[in-house]
N, C-alpha and C positions, 0 to 999 in steps of 0.2 A: 344293582351292580354289586359284585363281590370282588374282593381282591384275592387272587390266587398267584402264588409264586411272585408276589410283589407287583403284579400288574392288574389293572382294572378289567374285569370281565363283565360284559353287559348281557343281560338275559332278556328274552322275549317269549312270552307264553311259558315261563318257567324253564326255558331251554337255553343253553349257551348260544348267543347270537354273534357277538363280535368282541374283540379286545383291542387295546392299544398298547403297544410295547416299543420301548426305545432300545436301540442297539448303539450304545455309545462308542463301541470299538469301531463299528463300520459307518457310523454317522447317519443313521436313518431311523424313522419311526414307522412301524408296521400298524396298519389298520387291518386286522385279521378277521375273516368271516368264516364261521364254522361250517357252513354249507357252500363254501366258495366253489367247489367243483361242480355244483349244480347250477351255478349262475350261467346265463346265456350271453349276456351283453358284457362288453368291455373286458373280455378275457385277455386282451393284449396288455392290459394294465395290471393284471393279477399275477402274483408270483406264487408258485407252489413249493419250490425247494425241498423236494423229497418228502412232502407231507401228502397224506392220502385223502383228507377231507377239507382241510383248511387251505384257503388261498388268501393272500393279503395284498393290499396296495401299499407300496413303499414310497415314503417321502423323505427326501434329503434336505428340503428347505420348506419353509412356510409358503414361499412363492410358487413351489412346484405343485401345491394342492389345487386341483381343479374341482371347485366346489360342486359344479353341476354333475360331473361324473361321479364323485363320491356320494352325493345325494341319491343319484339314480341307482348306484350299486346297493346302497342301504335300503331303498324302497323295493328293489327287486329281491334282495335277500329276505326282507320281511315277508314277502308273498310266499316264501318257501315254508313258513311256519304256520300257515292257515289251518 
């Protein structure tokens, strides 16, 4: 893990994998995936917002986190780094 621009970036096989960032102004936390556009499953939960490679899952409360979906997205994203 490295901190860039004040947020934690997680690496897998020495390549950027994901990050977690809070947006206090809009009241959400982003779980961003660097190869998000290559993910096949759960695209309806991923936000791109004018980004070309990164997609993120946005959470407005702790209760809104679906652990099963988040875990599956992480596992699928990890397969892209083989």
